[in-house]
N, C-alpha and C positions, 0 to 999 in steps of 0.2 A: 350611386355606387361610384368609387373612386378608384380605378385600378390601380394609378400610378402610386398611390399609397402602398399597395400590396405588392410590388415588384419586387421588392427586396426580400421581404418575410416569405415570399413564395418560391423565391430562388434558393432560398436557404432549405424551405420544406423539400424541393426537388431534388436536392444532393443529400438529403436525409437518406441513411442505407436503410433498406435495400433498392432505394429508388434507381442508383446508377445502374446495380446488377441486371434490373428489368428492363433499363433502357438499351443497353447492350444487348441482351435477349433479342428484344423485340428489333434491334437495328439489324443484327446479324441475321433473324429468318428473313427479314425484308431484304438485305443484299444479296441471298441467296435466290429469293423469289424472283429480284429484280433482274438478274444475271441469267434465269431461265427463261428460254424464249416461250412466249404464249401467258407467263404467269406474271405477277406485278402485285401492287398494292392492294386490292380489294382481297385476291386470294391469300396474302399472308394476314392480313387482318382477320379475315375469317377462320383462318386454321388456330390462330392465337387466341379468338374469341371463347371456348369453351375452357380454356384454362385461366382466364382472369374471372371466372363466375365467381371464386371464392376469397377475390383481392378486393383491398380496398380501392375505392373510386382513382384515388391519386395513384396507385399502381398499375390499374388497370389501363388508365388511360396514358401512362407513360410508356407501356409494353405496345399499346394499340399504333399510337402515334408514331412510336420508334419505326416500327416495322413499315409504316406507309409511308415515313419520311425517307426513308433508307433506298426505296425502289428505284427513283427517279436516277440517281447517279449510277447505281448498280446498271440499269437497263443501257445506259450511256456506253458502259465498258464493251457490251458483244456489239454495239451500233459502230461504234468505231472500230473495234480489231477485227470483225469478220462480218461486217455490215448489215448483221442482224439485230433488229432494236429489241432490248430485253422487255420492254413494255411499249404500248402502243404510243406513249407521249414522247419515247426517244426516237420515233421514225424520222422526223427532220435533222437530227444529228447524224445521220447515215450519209446525208448527201455531201458532206464536207469532212467528217470525220474518217470516215473510210478511206476516201482520197490521199488524205495526210497519211493514214495507216500504210497506204500502198507506198508512200513517199519513204518510209521509214521514218517517220514523225508522229507514232502513235503514242510515244512518251510525252509529246508536246500538247496532242490533242487530248489526252487522259487529264494531263494537269489543268489544262485550260476548263476541262468539262468538271473536274471535281471543286476548283475555285468558283466558278460561275454557280454549281450547284448550292455550294455553302452560302455564297454571299447572296443568293437569290433567295434562299430560305430566310437568313438576317431580315433581306429587305421586305417579304412578304410577312414576317411575323412583326415586323416595326408599322407596316402599315395595320394590319390587324389591331394591334393594341391601340392606336390612334383612332380607328375607324369606330370600334365598337360602340362608343357612345352615341356616335351620329351615323351609325349604320343603317338604321332603319330606312331613311330617307332615299340612302343611294341604293339600296336593292330596290326600293318601289318604283324608282325611276325605269328599270326597264320593264318592258312589256313585249307583246307580240311583236308590235311593229320595229321595235329596237332590234329584236332577236333576227328578224327578216333582213335588216338592213346590216347588222351586223355579219351573217351568213354570206349576203351578197357582196360586202367589202372584200371578206376571205376570197369569194370566188373571182373577184376579178383581178386580184393579184397575180392569177394563172396567167393573164397578159403580160405582166412583167417580168414573172421568172420563165415565159417561154418565148420570149423576144426573138430568139435566133430560130427558132424552130416555131413559130405562132401557129402553123396549121397542124403541126402535129400535136401541140399544145394542146388546141381546142379538141382535137380527135379524143385525146384521153382524158380531157375534161368531160366530155359528152359521155364516154364509156363509165367515168365516175359518178356521173349523175342517174344515169340509167341504173346502175347498180345500186345507188341510194334508193331508187324508188319501188324496188323490191318487197314483196310482203304486203301486210295489212296496213291499212292508214285509217289509224282510229279517228280522223276528224270526219273523211268523207263516206268511211265504211266498205271501202273498194279493196279488194284483194288484187294483186298487180303481181304478176311475172313470179308465178308459185308453181307453175307447171306440176299441179297437182299434188306438191309436196309440202307437208305440215311445216318441215324443217322451215323453209323460206317464208312463213308468215312471219316470223320475227326479222326477215330482210338478211341482207348479207352481214354477217358479223365482221366488226371493226378489227379485231386482233387476229382471225384465221387469215382475213385477207392480206394484213399487214405482213405476216410472217411468210405468206406466199409470196407477193411480190417482192419482198426483201432477201428474207432467208433462203427460201428454196432457190429462188432466181439466182441469187449469189453463189448457192453451192453449186450448182450445176455449171455455172460460168468458170467457177474456179477449178471444179474437177476438169472439165474441157482445157483451161488455160493452162493447167499444169504449173510448175515453178513454186514460190511462196507468195504469201498476201502481199508482204513489203516491196517483193520484186529485188531483193538482195540478198547476198550472201551471208553476210553478218549484220549483227544487230550495231548501229552506230548513234542511236539516240541516247544512248545512257540518262544518267540521272540529269545532265543539263538540258535534255529535251523537256524533262518534266517541269523544271522550273522555269524554262521561257513559257511554257503553256501559263504557268503562273503568271507571269510577268504580262503575257498578253492580256489577260484580263483588264490589269490594270493600265496598259497601254490603250485598250480599247474601251476603257471605262462608260464612254457614252455609250456605246453599243450594248454594254451589259444594263446600264441603267433606265435604256428605252425599253429594252427587252423584260427587264423586272417588271416596270410599270404595267406593260402590255400583259404580263403573264398575271399579274394582279387582278386587273381590272377582269380580264377574261374569267380569271377564278371566280369573282364574286358573283357572276351571272349564273344560275341555277341550271345545272343540266347541260352546259356547253363543255366545259372538261379540258383537261390538259392537252389532248389531241388536237385540239383547235390553237389553242394559246402558242404552242410551241411553232405550228406552222404560219401564223400570223407573225409571230416575232421573226423567224427565219425571213417570211417574204418582206416584212417591213424593212429589215437590215438590208437586202437584196435592193429594194427599191430606194432608199435613200443613200446608198453608196454609189461613188461615181465610177469605179471600176468593177461594176457588175459581172464582166465576163470570167472574174474570177472564182466565183462561188460555184460550187459544186465540183471544183477541181482541186480542194483541198484549201480552202480560206479558214484559218482560225477563226474569222467570226461567227463562220457558220456553225460554228460548235458553240462559242460563247452565247449567243443569242438563243437559242431553243432551250439551253440547259440552263439559263438564269430564268427565261421564263416558265419553264418546267416545276421549279423549286419554287420559285413566287407565288403561283399560282395556287400553292396549297394553303398559303396564309388569307390568298383573297376567298377560297372556298370555304373556308371556317365562317368568313363572315355571314351568308345566309342560313348556313348550318346552326349557327348558335344563336342569332338573333331572332330568325323566324321558326327554327327547327325543319328548315328545308335544306336538304341536302346539295350542296354545291357540286359534288361529284359523288361517281361510285362509292369511292373509298370512303367518303363522308357519309353517306347512305348507310354504310355498314357501322362506322363511327356512332351515327344516330342511334341505331339499334341496341351499340354497347352500354351507350349512356342510359338508356331507357332500362336495360336490364339490371343497371345498377341503382335503379330507382331515380335517375336525373332526368328531367323532362327539359331538352334544349329549348330555347327559346325566351322570350322575355324574363320569366322567371328563374332561369338557372341565371342569368346574369344578376339577378337581386339576390338570389340564395345562394349561388356557389360561384361569386367571383375569382376565389382562389383556385379552383379548378380550372377554369378559363385560363390563368395566367400558367397554371400547372400545364396544360395542353399548349400552350404557345412557348414553354422552355423548352417540353419534350420534342417538339418540332424542328426548334432550331438545334439542339445537343444532339438530334439522330443524324440530323444532315453534316454537322460538324464531325461526328464520330465517321461516318459512311466516306465522307471526303478526306479525311485523314488518313484513313485505313487506305484508300483508293489510290492515295499520293505514296504512301509507304511500300505499296506494291506494284506501282506504276512500271518499274522496271520489268519486274518478272512477268507482269501483264502483257507488255510490249514485247517480249520474247515470242508469245503466241502467233506472232505475224511472220515469224522464220520458220513456221513449220510447213512441211510442205503442202501444198494444196490438195494433193492427193488424199492426204489423212485427215486436213481440217474437214474438207466437204464433206463426206460421209458423216463426220460428227455432226455437223452443222444440219444436216439432213435429218438424220436421227432424232438428235433434241428437239427440232422443231415439231416435227410428226408426234413425239411423244409429250411435248409440251402445249401442244394444241389440244391435244385428246385429253389431257391431264385437266385443260380448262373447265370442259362441261360434261365430260365424261361420254362424247358424242363423235361417231364415226362420221358424221357427215360434216363435222368440223374438218376433218382431216381430208375429204373429198375437197371441201372450199379451198384449202390450202394447196392442195395440188393444181388444181385448175389454176388459182391466181399465179401459181409458180413457174405455170408453163407462161402465161400471161406475162408477166412480169420479166422473165427471159427472153421473151419476143420483143417486149417493149424497149429492153437494154440491147439487144442485138440490132434492132432497126432506128434506135436512136429517137424513142418516143419518150417523155419526159413521165416518168413515175409519179412524181409529184403532183403533178397537175390530176392525175387520176386520184391519190389519196385526197389532194384537198377537197375534189369534187365528192367524194365518197364520204367524206366527214361531214359536210358542210350541206350538202344537199338535202338529207333530210331535214335539218333544222330549217332549211330555206321553205320546205315544200309547207311543212306543219304550221311554222309561223307565218305564213303567207293566206294560208286558208282561214287561221285565227283572226288574222286582223281583219281580213275582208267580212268577216262573220260577226266580228265585234264591233268595228268602225268603218268600215267600207273602204273604199279605195282612198277615201282623204286622209283614212288613218296613218298612212306613211311618211305625209308631209306636216300634219297639224301638230306633232308633238316633236319638241325642240331636238333632243337627241336623235329621233330617227332622221329627222330632217338633215342634221349636222353630218351623219353618217352617210347619207345619200348625197351630199355637197363632194364630201372627201371621197367617195366612190366614184363620181364623174372627174372632179379633179384629178384622182388618179391614172383612170382610163386615157383621159385627154393628153395629160402630160405624157404618159408613156407611149401612148400612138404616135403623136407628133415627134417627140424624140426620136423612134423608130423610123418615122418617114423621114426627117431630117438625115439619119444615117445610112438612108438607102437601103433599107431592108423591105422585105416583102411584107405587106400586112394584110 
């Protein structure tokens, strides 16, 4: 198989009518689902899946990938404007995106998000194209010990981002780890903290928890605070704010590049997903910056990093999906089913029998992100004006959309209860200055750490963590990160 020889022919086929129409249709649905809290790529793809049954595979893939590729940037719009991540992978964007909006720089944040998303998707697609021929070895390099060490590396970053309030950061992280242990454990066969409720056998669901921690908590805080989101009487960002955001990505291109690499690598690892990649990318940029204190208060790098990782990870997630038929994320699992419905078996045979469809898929991923980001840039000025609406109007809308979006996710009232509980918790954490990011990182990575730890012990024993090169390298990186961060905190006279 020589994919390079097919790049130009498939590019021409991709734009053969009505291909562009189906791309726009899928991307438009994806944008809508990305903006609505609680919904996202999986829901958009599932909604469109029945509509593709009668289409030829080329058009079906274009529609479905168009929908999934459009959700990441769209979810950042609400994360920036109203501190409500449209999808779970946009949660880290809230940390600096929303403070920028409150400073009247929503246009700048949206411009940076759109540009990072588009370039991140292109980066991920390029890596996917280059790696596919050798991807088998890359995917097989990760096993249980690597998953565990990756999770521990992510958890150790809590020390970095909580340096100013280390004790509160640890308390929040412990809460997150506690919540991540709820439910049935398939490895040990034990059932923990279900309180007799069947709903909790599946554990605390991430999306309702995130919507509660950020959307509901913010709605309550906005309603109490009054005024407007941007805390200004008139919009001053105008179009210049948008283009400042675009230029900021190139100004901080190293931030973008490192984050895109992180997103691609995390995407390659099956089952880890974008919720992990955006937090690790964000935390890495915080750790590697000399002016860490700026993050969380409206630093544009805090928007560039997670959004670059979000879109780059899609290219990475396609690697195990296409090479082994192992879905790299929830969206890829749905896409896997769609390909099978159309008689295409993902895996080595697809690479041999349908190389042109692989490239069509890559083109769809790139151009859906370009379409979404372009539309986002064109509408940034209008979207930015949302921040001038009185919070007494915005807060109830956020509250209602959050509840409706959560219920629409699984049609379960219990999800709504989880949203309200985590909303109260998030509001209390915000008021008493407990870092919500620490809780979220622990909640996202806790389950992965527990599961992979047990699997490593049963398969390899305790030595399994140090006898594999990648696992050992991640362990060393974690130790260096902790020692360096704690030593620097001690030098600065902080309490640790």
